[in-house]
TORDRENDO-978425 format. One record per residue (C-alpha): residue in one letter; chain; x, y, z. Coordinates in nm, 4 decimals, decimal comma, padded with zeros to 6 digits. Example, Ala and Ser with C-alpha at 12.3 -4.5 7.8 and 13.67 -1.06 7.14 Angstrom:
2
<residuo A | cadena A | X 01,2300 | Y -00,4500 | Z 00,7800> .
<residuo S | cadena A | X 01,3670 | Y -00,1060 | Z 00,7140> .
END
This chain:
365
<residuo M | cadena A | X 03,4090 | Y 00,5822 | Z -00,2628> .
<residuo K | cadena A | X 03,0986 | Y 00,7462 | Z -00,4238> .
<residuo I | cadena A | X 02,8900 | Y 00,6353 | Z -00,7212> .
<residuo C | cadena A | X 02,6503 | Y 00,8527 | Z -00,9362> .
<residuo I | cadena A | X 02,3420 | Y 00,6751 | Z -01,0819> .
<residuo S | cadena A | X 02,2386 | Y 00,8093 | Z -01,4166> .
<residuo T | cadena A | X 01,9006 | Y 00,6667 | Z -01,5083> .
<residuo I | cadena A | X 01,5764 | Y 00,8226 | Z -01,6236> .
<residuo T | cadena A | X 01,4286 | Y 01,0638 | Z -01,3862> .
<residuo D | cadena A | X 01,0665 | Y 01,0064 | Z -01,3891> .
<residuo Y | cadena A | X 00,8664 | Y 01,1026 | Z -01,0888> .
<residuo N | cadena A | X 00,5366 | Y 00,9350 | Z -01,1988> .
<residuo N | cadena A | X 00,6624 | Y 00,5975 | Z -01,2975> .
<residuo Y | cadena A | X 00,6472 | Y 00,3054 | Z -01,0510> .
<residuo G | cadena A | X 00,9200 | Y 00,0877 | Z -01,2096> .
<residuo N | cadena A | X 01,1421 | Y 00,3787 | Z -01,2582> .
<residuo R | cadena A | X 01,1229 | Y 00,4816 | Z -00,9041> .
<residuo L | cadena A | X 01,1583 | Y 00,1326 | Z -00,7649> .
<residuo Q | cadena A | X 01,4619 | Y 00,0145 | Z -00,9935> .
<residuo N | cadena A | X 01,6424 | Y 00,3365 | Z -00,9060> .
<residuo Y | cadena A | X 01,5953 | Y 00,2760 | Z -00,5212> .
<residuo A | cadena A | X 01,6857 | Y -00,0821 | Z -00,5587> .
<residuo L | cadena A | X 02,0123 | Y -00,0149 | Z -00,7337> .
<residuo Q | cadena A | X 02,0963 | Y 00,2519 | Z -00,4931> .
<residuo K | cadena A | X 02,0474 | Y -00,0001 | Z -00,1988> .
<residuo A | cadena A | X 02,2485 | Y -00,2724 | Z -00,3711> .
<residuo L | cadena A | X 02,5390 | Y -00,0322 | Z -00,4205> .
<residuo E | cadena A | X 02,5204 | Y 00,0763 | Z -00,0667> .
<residuo S | cadena A | X 02,5333 | Y -00,2883 | Z 00,0558> .
<residuo L | cadena A | X 02,8627 | Y -00,2987 | Z -00,1280> .
<residuo G | cadena A | X 03,0028 | Y -00,0155 | Z 00,0620> .
<residuo F | cadena A | X 02,9381 | Y 00,2727 | Z -00,1530> .
<residuo E | cadena A | X 02,7981 | Y 00,6259 | Z -00,0997> .
<residuo V | cadena A | X 02,5408 | Y 00,6668 | Z -00,3685> .
<residuo E | cadena A | X 02,3465 | Y 00,9548 | Z -00,5338> .
<residuo S | cadena A | X 02,1169 | Y 00,9525 | Z -00,8330> .
<residuo L | cadena A | X 02,1509 | Y 01,2303 | Z -01,0983> .
<residuo K | cadena A | X 01,8589 | Y 01,4491 | Z -01,1612> .
<residuo N | cadena A | X 01,8552 | Y 01,3829 | Z -01,5293> .
<residuo F | cadena A | X 01,6325 | Y 01,6162 | Z -01,7056> .
<residuo S | cadena A | X 01,7318 | Y 01,5757 | Z -02,0755> .
<residuo L | cadena A | X 01,5540 | Y 01,8087 | Z -02,2942> .
<residuo V | cadena A | X 01,3527 | Y 01,6936 | Z -02,6049> .
<residuo D | cadena A | X 01,5773 | Y 01,6313 | Z -02,8967> .
<residuo N | cadena A | X 01,4057 | Y 01,7766 | Z -03,2162> .
<residuo R | cadena A | X 01,5558 | Y 01,4943 | Z -03,4272> .
<residuo N | cadena A | X 01,4006 | Y 01,2219 | Z -03,2105> .
<residuo F | cadena A | X 01,0736 | Y 01,4129 | Z -03,2162> .
<residuo I | cadena A | X 01,0657 | Y 01,4356 | Z -03,5952> .
<residuo R | cadena A | X 01,1710 | Y 01,0557 | Z -03,6335> .
<residuo K | cadena A | X 00,9159 | Y 00,9477 | Z -03,3838> .
<residuo T | cadena A | X 00,6366 | Y 01,1454 | Z -03,5683> .
<residuo M | cadena A | X 00,7311 | Y 00,9850 | Z -03,9100> .
<residuo D | cadena A | X 00,7098 | Y 00,6530 | Z -03,7325> .
<residuo L | cadena A | X 00,3683 | Y 00,7252 | Z -03,6136> .
<residuo L | cadena A | X 00,2556 | Y 00,8381 | Z -03,9595> .
<residuo Q | cadena A | X 00,3992 | Y 00,5277 | Z -04,1148> .
<residuo S | cadena A | X 00,2321 | Y 00,2862 | Z -03,8621> .
<residuo G | cadena A | X -00,1122 | Y 00,4518 | Z -03,9207> .
<residuo K | cadena A | X -00,1313 | Y 00,5570 | Z -03,5462> .
<residuo M | cadena A | X -00,0922 | Y 00,9130 | Z -03,5918> .
<residuo L | cadena A | X -00,4716 | Y 00,9760 | Z -03,5712> .
<residuo D | cadena A | X -00,4616 | Y 00,8104 | Z -03,2266> .
<residuo R | cadena A | X -00,2361 | Y 01,0878 | Z -03,1197> .
<residuo V | cadena A | X -00,4092 | Y 01,3804 | Z -03,3050> .
<residuo L | cadena A | X -00,7584 | Y 01,2496 | Z -03,2213> .
<residuo P | cadena A | X -00,7081 | Y 01,0792 | Z -02,8758> .
<residuo K | cadena A | X -00,9806 | Y 00,8807 | Z -02,7113> .
<residuo R | cadena A | X -01,1579 | Y 01,0800 | Z -02,4371> .
<residuo K | cadena A | X -01,0055 | Y 01,0377 | Z -02,1012> .
<residuo L | cadena A | X -01,1813 | Y 01,0825 | Z -01,7715> .
<residuo K | cadena A | X -01,0788 | Y 01,4142 | Z -01,6212> .
<residuo L | cadena A | X -00,9534 | Y 01,3254 | Z -01,2677> .
<residuo P | cadena A | X -01,0397 | Y 01,5400 | Z -00,9667> .
<residuo E | cadena A | X -00,7453 | Y 01,7652 | Z -00,8766> .
<residuo E | cadena A | X -00,7490 | Y 01,6288 | Z -00,5244> .
<residuo V | cadena A | X -00,6936 | Y 01,2861 | Z -00,6465> .
<residuo V | cadena A | X -00,4140 | Y 01,3767 | Z -00,8817> .
<residuo S | cadena A | X -00,2581 | Y 01,5606 | Z -00,5919> .
<residuo I | cadena A | X -00,2546 | Y 01,2612 | Z -00,3677> .
<residuo R | cadena A | X -00,0790 | Y 01,0495 | Z -00,6439> .
<residuo K | cadena A | X 00,1726 | Y 01,3175 | Z -00,7016> .
<residuo Q | cadena A | X 00,2468 | Y 01,3444 | Z -00,3116> .
<residuo N | cadena A | X 00,2861 | Y 00,9674 | Z -00,2766> .
<residuo F | cadena A | X 00,5329 | Y 00,9605 | Z -00,5472> .
<residuo A | cadena A | X 00,7222 | Y 01,2677 | Z -00,4211> .
<residuo D | cadena A | X 00,7271 | Y 01,0998 | Z -00,0632> .
<residuo F | cadena A | X 00,8961 | Y 00,7958 | Z -00,1914> .
<residuo T | cadena A | X 01,1512 | Y 00,9809 | Z -00,3701> .
<residuo N | cadena A | X 01,2281 | Y 01,2250 | Z -00,0872> .
<residuo D | cadena A | X 01,2274 | Y 00,9546 | Z 00,1673> .
<residuo F | cadena A | X 01,4130 | Y 00,6826 | Z -00,0014> .
<residuo I | cadena A | X 01,6125 | Y 00,8054 | Z -00,3070> .
<residuo N | cadena A | X 01,9269 | Y 01,0265 | Z -00,2517> .
<residuo E | cadena A | X 01,9193 | Y 01,2734 | Z -00,5496> .
<residuo T | cadena A | X 02,1896 | Y 01,5051 | Z -00,6431> .
<residuo S | cadena A | X 02,1580 | Y 01,8763 | Z -00,5514> .
<residuo F | cadena A | X 02,2169 | Y 01,9735 | Z -00,9165> .
<residuo K | cadena A | X 02,0495 | Y 01,8711 | Z -01,2369> .
<residuo V | cadena A | X 02,1759 | Y 01,7925 | Z -01,5904> .
<residuo D | cadena A | X 02,0161 | Y 01,8466 | Z -01,9170> .
<residuo Q | cadena A | X 02,1210 | Y 01,9246 | Z -02,2743> .
<residuo T | cadena A | X 02,1896 | Y 02,2827 | Z -02,1849> .
<residuo T | cadena A | X 02,4485 | Y 02,1927 | Z -01,9182> .
<residuo T | cadena A | X 02,7948 | Y 02,3216 | Z -01,9994> .
<residuo N | cadena A | X 02,9652 | Y 02,2913 | Z -01,6518> .
<residuo F | cadena A | X 03,0524 | Y 01,9144 | Z -01,5631> .
<residuo D | cadena A | X 03,2989 | Y 01,9798 | Z -01,2910> .
<residuo F | cadena A | X 03,0773 | Y 01,7623 | Z -01,0526> .
<residuo E | cadena A | X 03,2391 | Y 01,4539 | Z -01,2379> .
<residuo K | cadena A | X 03,5447 | Y 01,4720 | Z -01,0084> .
<residuo N | cadena A | X 03,3313 | Y 01,4151 | Z -00,7117> .
<residuo Y | cadena A | X 03,2461 | Y 01,0649 | Z -00,8048> .
<residuo D | cadena A | X 03,4540 | Y 00,7523 | Z -00,8403> .
<residuo Y | cadena A | X 03,2121 | Y 00,5766 | Z -01,0874> .
<residuo F | cadena A | X 02,8967 | Y 00,6717 | Z -01,2840> .
<residuo I | cadena A | X 02,6563 | Y 00,3761 | Z -01,3452> .
<residuo V | cadena A | X 02,4087 | Y 00,4213 | Z -01,6294> .
<residuo G | cadena A | X 02,0878 | Y 00,2169 | Z -01,5714> .
<residuo S | cadena A | X 01,8691 | Y 00,0574 | Z -01,5353> .
<residuo D | cadena A | X 01,5563 | Y 00,1111 | Z -01,7192> .
<residuo Q | cadena A | X 01,5256 | Y 00,2127 | Z -02,0924> .
<residuo V | cadena A | X 01,8080 | Y 00,4720 | Z -02,0678> .
<residuo W | cadena A | X 01,9068 | Y 00,3863 | Z -02,4320> .
<residuo N | cadena A | X 01,5781 | Y 00,3766 | Z -02,5981> .
<residuo P | cadena A | X 01,5947 | Y 00,6075 | Z -02,9113> .
<residuo Q | cadena A | X 01,2136 | Y 00,6368 | Z -02,9252> .
<residuo F | cadena A | X 01,2126 | Y 00,8359 | Z -02,6180> .
<residuo Q | cadena A | X 01,2228 | Y 01,2058 | Z -02,6836> .
<residuo R | cadena A | X 01,4214 | Y 01,2677 | Z -02,3590> .
<residuo F | cadena A | X 01,7147 | Y 01,0215 | Z -02,4914> .
<residuo S | cadena A | X 02,0555 | Y 01,1881 | Z -02,5825> .
<residuo K | cadena A | X 02,4263 | Y 01,1237 | Z -02,5777> .
<residuo L | cadena A | X 02,4124 | Y 01,2333 | Z -02,2130> .
<residuo D | cadena A | X 02,2652 | Y 00,8921 | Z -02,1365> .
<residuo F | cadena A | X 02,6290 | Y 00,7516 | Z -02,2104> .
<residuo V | cadena A | X 02,7807 | Y 00,9975 | Z -01,9429> .
<residuo P | cadena A | X 03,0324 | Y 01,1225 | Z -02,2007> .
<residuo Y | cadena A | X 03,1413 | Y 01,3917 | Z -01,9442> .
<residuo A | cadena A | X 03,2956 | Y 01,1264 | Z -01,7229> .
<residuo E | cadena A | X 03,6321 | Y 00,9387 | Z -01,7767> .
<residuo K | cadena A | X 03,6045 | Y 00,6215 | Z -01,9492> .
<residuo K | cadena A | X 03,7400 | Y 00,4321 | Z -01,6542> .
<residuo K | cadena A | X 03,4441 | Y 00,5535 | Z -01,4490> .
<residuo R | cadena A | X 03,1550 | Y 00,4553 | Z -01,6885> .
<residuo I | cadena A | X 02,9560 | Y 00,1489 | Z -01,6239> .
<residuo S | cadena A | X 02,6203 | Y 00,0275 | Z -01,7297> .
<residuo Y | cadena A | X 02,4022 | Y -00,1764 | Z -01,5193> .
<residuo A | cadena A | X 02,1043 | Y -00,3595 | Z -01,6738> .
<residuo A | cadena A | X 02,0701 | Y -00,0816 | Z -01,9269> .
<residuo S | cadena A | X 01,7826 | Y -00,1360 | Z -02,1691> .
<residuo F | cadena A | X 01,7330 | Y -00,0171 | Z -02,5309> .
<residuo G | cadena A | X 01,3621 | Y -00,0942 | Z -02,5509> .
<residuo V | cadena A | X 01,4068 | Y -00,1685 | Z -02,9187> .
<residuo S | cadena A | X 01,5343 | Y -00,4686 | Z -03,1249> .
<residuo S | cadena A | X 01,7668 | Y -00,2566 | Z -03,3513> .
<residuo I | cadena A | X 01,9222 | Y 00,0756 | Z -03,3978> .
<residuo S | cadena A | X 01,8566 | Y 00,2831 | Z -03,7123> .
<residuo D | cadena A | X 02,1355 | Y 00,3721 | Z -03,9355> .
<residuo V | cadena A | X 02,0698 | Y 00,7561 | Z -03,8469> .
<residuo E | cadena A | X 02,1552 | Y 00,6685 | Z -03,4829> .
<residuo K | cadena A | X 02,4384 | Y 00,4102 | Z -03,5113> .
<residuo D | cadena A | X 02,7366 | Y 00,6516 | Z -03,4874> .
<residuo M | cadena A | X 02,6144 | Y 00,7983 | Z -03,1789> .
<residuo Y | cadena A | X 02,5471 | Y 00,4555 | Z -03,0169> .
<residuo I | cadena A | X 02,8915 | Y 00,3160 | Z -03,1242> .
<residuo Q | cadena A | X 03,0678 | Y 00,6116 | Z -02,9776> .
<residuo G | cadena A | X 02,8629 | Y 00,6005 | Z -02,6590> .
<residuo L | cadena A | X 02,8978 | Y 00,2298 | Z -02,5934> .
<residuo N | cadena A | X 03,2689 | Y 00,2218 | Z -02,6756> .
<residuo G | cadena A | X 03,3147 | Y 00,5101 | Z -02,4292> .
<residuo M | cadena A | X 03,1911 | Y 00,2704 | Z -02,1498> .
<residuo E | cadena A | X 03,4471 | Y 00,0789 | Z -01,9496> .
<residuo E | cadena A | X 03,2081 | Y -00,2053 | Z -01,8534> .
<residuo I | cadena A | X 02,8724 | Y -00,2882 | Z -02,0064> .
<residuo S | cadena A | X 02,5607 | Y -00,4983 | Z -01,8872> .
<residuo V | cadena A | X 02,2315 | Y -00,4878 | Z -02,0312> .
<residuo R | cadena A | X 01,8781 | Y -00,6150 | Z -01,9130> .
<residuo E | cadena A | X 01,7536 | Y -00,8037 | Z -02,2230> .
<residuo E | cadena A | X 01,8983 | Y -01,0413 | Z -02,4682> .
<residuo N | cadena A | X 01,8020 | Y -00,8080 | Z -02,7489> .
<residuo G | cadena A | X 02,0215 | Y -00,5548 | Z -02,5806> .
<residuo A | cadena A | X 02,3199 | Y -00,7784 | Z -02,5786> .
<residuo S | cadena A | X 02,2615 | Y -00,8460 | Z -02,9588> .
<residuo I | cadena A | X 02,2570 | Y -00,4627 | Z -03,0279> .
<residuo V | cadena A | X 02,5826 | Y -00,4102 | Z -02,8389> .
<residuo K | cadena A | X 02,7615 | Y -00,7119 | Z -03,0212> .
<residuo S | cadena A | X 02,6530 | Y -00,5789 | Z -03,3563> .
<residuo L | cadena A | X 02,7499 | Y -00,2312 | Z -03,3024> .
<residuo T | cadena A | X 03,0735 | Y -00,2861 | Z -03,0974> .
<residuo G | cadena A | X 03,1683 | Y -00,6479 | Z -03,1378> .
<residuo K | cadena A | X 03,1657 | Y -00,6925 | Z -02,7634> .
<residuo E | cadena A | X 02,9950 | Y -00,9801 | Z -02,5824> .
<residuo V | cadena A | X 02,8197 | Y -00,8324 | Z -02,2829> .
<residuo P | cadena A | X 02,6199 | Y -01,0023 | Z -01,9934> .
<residuo V | cadena A | X 02,2484 | Y -00,9866 | Z -01,9406> .
<residuo V | cadena A | X 02,1878 | Y -00,9095 | Z -01,5779> .
<residuo L | cadena A | X 01,8891 | Y -00,8833 | Z -01,3566> .
<residuo D | cadena A | X 01,6864 | Y -00,5823 | Z -01,3307> .
<residuo P | cadena A | X 01,7786 | Y -00,4005 | Z -00,9991> .
<residuo T | cadena A | X 01,4486 | Y -00,4857 | Z -00,8432> .
<residuo F | cadena A | X 01,5697 | Y -00,8414 | Z -00,8147> .
<residuo L | cadena A | X 01,8843 | Y -00,7424 | Z -00,6261> .
<residuo L | cadena A | X 01,6896 | Y -00,6891 | Z -00,3187> .
<residuo K | cadena A | X 01,5213 | Y -00,9814 | Z -00,1514> .
<residuo K | cadena A | X 01,1425 | Y -01,0121 | Z -00,0692> .
<residuo E | cadena A | X 01,2196 | Y -00,9243 | Z 00,3027> .
<residuo E | cadena A | X 01,3940 | Y -00,6142 | Z 00,2082> .
<residuo W | cadena A | X 01,1130 | Y -00,4860 | Z 00,0006> .
<residuo G | cadena A | X 00,8759 | Y -00,5897 | Z 00,2761> .
<residuo G | cadena A | X 01,0479 | Y -00,3567 | Z 00,5153> .
<residuo L | cadena A | X 00,9238 | Y -00,0552 | Z 00,3166> .
<residuo I | cadena A | X 00,5503 | Y -00,1441 | Z 00,3647> .
<residuo D | cadena A | X 00,3213 | Y -00,1241 | Z 00,6547> .
<residuo D | cadena A | X 00,2594 | Y -00,4614 | Z 00,8096> .
<residuo Y | cadena A | X -00,1094 | Y -00,5364 | Z 00,7807> .
<residuo E | cadena A | X -00,3258 | Y -00,7832 | Z 00,5770> .
<residuo S | cadena A | X -00,5990 | Y -00,6635 | Z 00,3398> .
<residuo D | cadena A | X -00,9442 | Y -00,7655 | Z 00,4893> .
<residuo K | cadena A | X -01,0585 | Y -00,9267 | Z 00,1384> .
<residuo K | cadena A | X -00,8687 | Y -01,1379 | Z -00,0933> .
<residuo F | cadena A | X -00,8140 | Y -00,9460 | Z -00,4256> .
<residuo L | cadena A | X -00,6874 | Y -00,9864 | Z -00,7815> .
<residuo L | cadena A | X -00,4552 | Y -00,7000 | Z -00,8935> .
<residuo T | cadena A | X -00,4338 | Y -00,5714 | Z -01,2493> .
<residuo Y | cadena A | X -00,1749 | Y -00,3402 | Z -01,3832> .
<residuo F | cadena A | X -00,1788 | Y -00,2520 | Z -01,7478> .
<residuo L | cadena A | X 00,0195 | Y -00,0042 | Z -01,9441> .
<residuo G | cadena A | X -00,1692 | Y -00,0741 | Z -02,2686> .
<residuo R | cadena A | X -00,5271 | Y -00,1579 | Z -02,3243> .
<residuo P | cadena A | X -00,6527 | Y -00,5037 | Z -02,2703> .
<residuo S | cadena A | X -00,8572 | Y -00,6455 | Z -02,5336> .
<residuo E | cadena A | X -01,2251 | Y -00,7467 | Z -02,4784> .
<residuo I | cadena A | X -01,1288 | Y -01,1345 | Z -02,4450> .
<residuo E | cadena A | X -00,8631 | Y -01,0370 | Z -02,1892> .
<residuo R | cadena A | X -01,0890 | Y -00,8273 | Z -01,9831> .
<residuo K | cadena A | X -01,3669 | Y -01,0995 | Z -01,9835> .
<residuo Y | cadena A | X -01,0978 | Y -01,3599 | Z -01,8750> .
<residuo I | cadena A | X -00,9935 | Y -01,1512 | Z -01,5938> .
<residuo N | cadena A | X -01,3527 | Y -01,0744 | Z -01,4769> .
<residuo D | cadena A | X -01,4458 | Y -01,4461 | Z -01,5126> .
<residuo Y | cadena A | X -01,1355 | Y -01,5590 | Z -01,3187> .
<residuo A | cadena A | X -01,2234 | Y -01,3108 | Z -01,0368> .
<residuo E | cadena A | X -01,5768 | Y -01,4282 | Z -01,0071> .
<residuo V | cadena A | X -01,4966 | Y -01,8211 | Z -01,0155> .
<residuo N | cadena A | X -01,2327 | Y -01,7640 | Z -00,7408> .
<residuo N | cadena A | X -01,4471 | Y -01,5039 | Z -00,5325> .
<residuo L | cadena A | X -01,1885 | Y -01,2222 | Z -00,5584> .
<residuo S | cadena A | X -01,2376 | Y -00,8500 | Z -00,5710> .
<residuo V | cadena A | X -01,0498 | Y -00,6596 | Z -00,8252> .
<residuo K | cadena A | X -00,8146 | Y -00,3736 | Z -00,7883> .
<residuo H | cadena A | X -00,6883 | Y -00,1815 | Z -01,0937> .
<residuo L | cadena A | X -00,3409 | Y -00,0034 | Z -01,0259> .
<residuo N | cadena A | X -00,3288 | Y 00,2079 | Z -01,3350> .
<residuo N | cadena A | X -00,6888 | Y 00,2609 | Z -01,4088> .
<residuo S | cadena A | X -00,8540 | Y 00,5980 | Z -01,3496> .
<residuo G | cadena A | X -01,1830 | Y 00,4002 | Z -01,2892> .
<residuo D | cadena A | X -01,0430 | Y 00,2803 | Z -00,9614> .
<residuo L | cadena A | X -00,9549 | Y 00,5882 | Z -00,7955> .
<residuo D | cadena A | X -00,8558 | Y 00,4478 | Z -00,4581> .
<residuo T | cadena A | X -00,5857 | Y 00,2333 | Z -00,6141> .
<residuo W | cadena A | X -00,4987 | Y 00,4831 | Z -00,8780> .
<residuo T | cadena A | X -00,3362 | Y 00,7272 | Z -00,6062> .
<residuo S | cadena A | X -00,0862 | Y 00,4643 | Z -00,4977> .
<residuo G | cadena A | X 00,2732 | Y 00,5761 | Z -00,5013> .
<residuo P | cadena A | X 00,5683 | Y 00,3382 | Z -00,5359> .
<residuo K | cadena A | X 00,5405 | Y 00,2305 | Z -00,1544> .
<residuo E | cadena A | X 00,1707 | Y 00,1423 | Z -00,2106> .
<residuo F | cadena A | X 00,2607 | Y -00,0351 | Z -00,5259> .
<residuo I | cadena A | X 00,4753 | Y -00,2671 | Z -00,3183> .
<residuo Q | cadena A | X 00,1939 | Y -00,3181 | Z -00,0539> .
<residuo L | cadena A | X -00,0560 | Y -00,4087 | Z -00,3219> .
<residuo F | cadena A | X 00,1638 | Y -00,6699 | Z -00,4662> .
<residuo S | cadena A | X 00,2677 | Y -00,8179 | Z -00,1476> .
<residuo Q | cadena A | X -00,1037 | Y -00,8621 | Z -00,0583> .
<residuo A | cadena A | X -00,2686 | Y -00,9557 | Z -00,3887> .
<residuo T | cadena A | X -00,3728 | Y -01,3143 | Z -00,4322> .
<residuo T | cadena A | X -00,3184 | Y -01,3055 | Z -00,8285> .
<residuo I | cadena A | X -00,1732 | Y -01,0629 | Z -01,0695> .
<residuo F | cadena A | X -00,2688 | Y -00,9736 | Z -01,4300> .
<residuo T | cadena A | X -00,0522 | Y -00,7542 | Z -01,6207> .
<residuo D | cadena A | X 00,1399 | Y -00,6451 | Z -01,9261> .
<residuo S | cadena A | X 00,4103 | Y -00,4673 | Z -01,7425> .
<residuo F | cadena A | X 00,7774 | Y -00,5868 | Z -01,6864> .
<residuo H | cadena A | X 00,7994 | Y -00,4571 | Z -01,3290> .
<residuo A | cadena A | X 00,4647 | Y -00,6057 | Z -01,2335> .
<residuo C | cadena A | X 00,6046 | Y -00,9486 | Z -01,3494> .
<residuo A | cadena A | X 00,9126 | Y -00,8760 | Z -01,1430> .
<residuo F | cadena A | X 00,7310 | Y -00,8057 | Z -00,8293> .
<residuo S | cadena A | X 00,5034 | Y -01,0982 | Z -00,8920> .
<residuo L | cadena A | X 00,8127 | Y -01,3182 | Z -00,8951> .
<residuo I | cadena A | X 00,9674 | Y -01,1440 | Z -00,5906> .
<residuo F | cadena A | X 00,6652 | Y -01,1844 | Z -00,3838> .
<residuo E | cadena A | X 00,5941 | Y -01,5268 | Z -00,5329> .
<residuo K | cadena A | X 00,2442 | Y -01,4598 | Z -00,6586> .
<residuo P | cadena A | X 00,0660 | Y -01,6344 | Z -00,9245> .
<residuo F | cadena A | X 00,0546 | Y -01,4094 | Z -01,2335> .
<residuo I | cadena A | X -00,0401 | Y -01,4078 | Z -01,5956> .
<residuo V | cadena A | X 00,1215 | Y -01,1691 | Z -01,8419> .
<residuo F | cadena A | X -00,0572 | Y -01,0361 | Z -02,1553> .
<residuo D | cadena A | X 00,1103 | Y -00,8786 | Z -02,4401> .
<residuo R | cadena A | X 00,1026 | Y -00,4957 | Z -02,4576> .
<residuo H | cadena A | X -00,1292 | Y -00,3354 | Z -02,6948> .
<residuo D | cadena A | X -00,1473 | Y 00,0073 | Z -02,8412> .
<residuo H | cadena A | X 00,2086 | Y 00,0831 | Z -02,8481> .
<residuo L | cadena A | X 00,4223 | Y 00,2038 | Z -03,1334> .
<residuo N | cadena A | X 00,6815 | Y -00,0612 | Z -03,0937> .
<residuo S | cadena A | X 00,6575 | Y -00,3869 | Z -02,8831> .
<residuo M | cadena A | X 00,7953 | Y -00,3639 | Z -02,5337> .
<residuo N | cadena A | X 00,7385 | Y -00,7369 | Z -02,4844> .
<residuo S | cadena A | X 01,1073 | Y -00,8423 | Z -02,5375> .
<residuo R | cadena A | X 01,2053 | Y -00,7532 | Z -02,1846> .
<residuo I | cadena A | X 00,9134 | Y -00,9728 | Z -02,0550> .
<residuo D | cadena A | X 01,0173 | Y -01,2442 | Z -02,2806> .
<residuo T | cadena A | X 01,3702 | Y -01,2414 | Z -02,1645> .
<residuo L | cadena A | X 01,2309 | Y -01,2282 | Z -01,7951> .
<residuo L | cadena A | X 01,0075 | Y -01,5508 | Z -01,8587> .
<residuo K | cadena A | X 01,2758 | Y -01,7362 | Z -02,0355> .
<residuo T | cadena A | X 01,5249 | Y -01,6681 | Z -01,7446> .
<residuo F | cadena A | X 01,2914 | Y -01,8255 | Z -01,4956> .
<residuo N | cadena A | X 01,1451 | Y -02,0810 | Z -01,7120> .
<residuo L | cadena A | X 00,7869 | Y -01,9336 | Z -01,6823> .
<residuo N | cadena A | X 00,6958 | Y -01,9099 | Z -02,0592> .
<residuo D | cadena A | X 00,3619 | Y -02,0812 | Z -01,9535> .
<residuo R | cadena A | X 00,2667 | Y -01,7558 | Z -01,7767> .
<residuo K | cadena A | X 00,1948 | Y -01,5920 | Z -02,1168> .
<residuo F | cadena A | X -00,1890 | Y -01,5447 | Z -02,1848> .
<residuo D | cadena A | X -00,3091 | Y -01,7572 | Z -02,4652> .
<residuo A | cadena A | X -00,6583 | Y -01,6761 | Z -02,5893> .
<residuo N | cadena A | X -00,6832 | Y -02,0269 | Z -02,7619> .
<residuo N | cadena A | X -00,6153 | Y -02,1975 | Z -02,4316> .
<residuo L | cadena A | X -00,8124 | Y -02,0458 | Z -02,1531> .
<residuo E | cadena A | X -00,8118 | Y -02,3559 | Z -01,9311> .
<residuo F | cadena A | X -00,4702 | Y -02,3531 | Z -01,7697> .
<residuo D | cadena A | X -00,3327 | Y -02,3732 | Z -01,4124> .
<residuo I | cadena A | X -00,2248 | Y -02,0284 | Z -01,2935> .
<residuo I | cadena A | X -00,0703 | Y -02,1682 | Z -00,9773> .
<residuo K | cadena A | X 00,3076 | Y -02,2145 | Z -00,9917> .
<residuo D | cadena A | X 00,5474 | Y -02,3978 | Z -00,7752> .
<residuo Y | cadena A | X 00,8189 | Y -02,1337 | Z -00,6921> .
<residuo D | cadena A | X 01,0794 | Y -02,3773 | Z -00,5510> .
<residuo N | cadena A | X 01,2724 | Y -02,3878 | Z -00,8879> .
<residuo M | cadena A | X 01,2191 | Y -01,9979 | Z -00,9395> .
<residuo R | cadena A | X 01,3907 | Y -01,9307 | Z -00,6085> .
<residuo L | cadena A | X 01,7019 | Y -02,1390 | Z -00,7131> .
<residuo I | cadena A | X 01,7275 | Y -01,9471 | Z -01,0394> .
<residuo L | cadena A | X 01,6750 | Y -01,6118 | Z -00,8878> .
<residuo E | cadena A | X 01,9560 | Y -01,6674 | Z -00,6286> .
<residuo H | cadena A | X 02,1844 | Y -01,7948 | Z -00,9068> .
<residuo E | cadena A | X 02,0970 | Y -01,5033 | Z -01,1334> .
<residuo R | cadena A | X 02,1462 | Y -01,2403 | Z -00,8290> .
<residuo E | cadena A | X 02,4809 | Y -01,3902 | Z -00,7660> .
<residuo K | cadena A | X 02,5876 | Y -01,3344 | Z -01,1306> .
<residuo S | cadena A | X 02,4547 | Y -00,9876 | Z -01,1229> .
<residuo F | cadena A | X 02,6450 | Y -00,8933 | Z -00,8032> .
<residuo S | cadena A | X 02,9469 | Y -01,0570 | Z -00,9371> .
<residuo F | cadena A | X 02,9383 | Y -00,8225 | Z -01,2543> .
<residuo L | cadena A | X 02,9050 | Y -00,5178 | Z -01,0098> .
<residuo K | cadena A | X 03,1816 | Y -00,6302 | Z -00,7938> .
<residuo K | cadena A | X 03,4131 | Y -00,6831 | Z -01,1130> .
<residuo A | cadena A | X 03,3251 | Y -00,3569 | Z -01,2647> .
<residuo L | cadena A | X 03,3679 | Y -00,1705 | Z -00,9350> .
<residuo N | cadena A | X 03,6887 | Y -00,3283 | Z -00,8735> .
<residuo I | cadena A | X 03,5847 | Y -00,5105 | Z -00,5489> .
<residuo N | cadena A | X 03,7898 | Y -00,8128 | Z -00,4593> .
END
């Protein structure tokens, strides 16, 4: 039997590539042939107008009109990063030979698949200009439509969007989401109680992720940072002080000031997390891989973003009883080392629940 994954197609995003790969591998382990849809939804003008209005109302429009100057990266460096991402996709993700966007009129490919799984990632985020009704795979029969760990990325849906969401969600045969906020949204729009399941990256064990990377140890212990927002001055000082006190070098994964690390693709991302001594981040997937590789980590609120992306991290920390991993500027003296025995038990339990959802949705006895 054959499954088509409909997720965001982003060839320059670590979390996107890695969750796509993980869901593919998890489904293959259940005996399915799996392909990922080349999903290139075009920009929706309605979304663009609404997002612009949100920026104006939030007072952040000037940040977009007059952005802060960025370092112009050498072309060779950009090329290396792009190639590393391309290599990962080509080597590890089975993509369809065709693509789908809002101009697509021929959906005959639907008959070639037994199921369509929407997710994971923020496939249902209305703030993303790429989002459209195609993210509910309306071209497939209802009995084929499943969502796995789909994320909305917001806490509520505007009145303007509700009809499209209600129609799309009611068209799904089985729904699961990644965050508690997502479950609340589905309940408010459809009346359905839906399960919160693990991000696909957790469906693979540490040893399975380790099989992707080269078997060598870093010659020096290092602290790894991965920020999607901009850390505050207090946060930057805390990180630097921690590195100095613990005699650690610092590698910045998403900082163009650290070009050697910035060129990393998804495979190198895994390598860095497997070798880092400690991780500091505001990223959901950085928290996920810190847990998978059982690394001490501190998570910071994400700054400089239109709407908070922190709910998905809050759900993650709550699930694993790790709320003490949140950075507190008023309490800088706390133990970053964590006993992972309890976390392993929780992860195994949640992994079983998540696979149980997939097996039920896919009619596996």
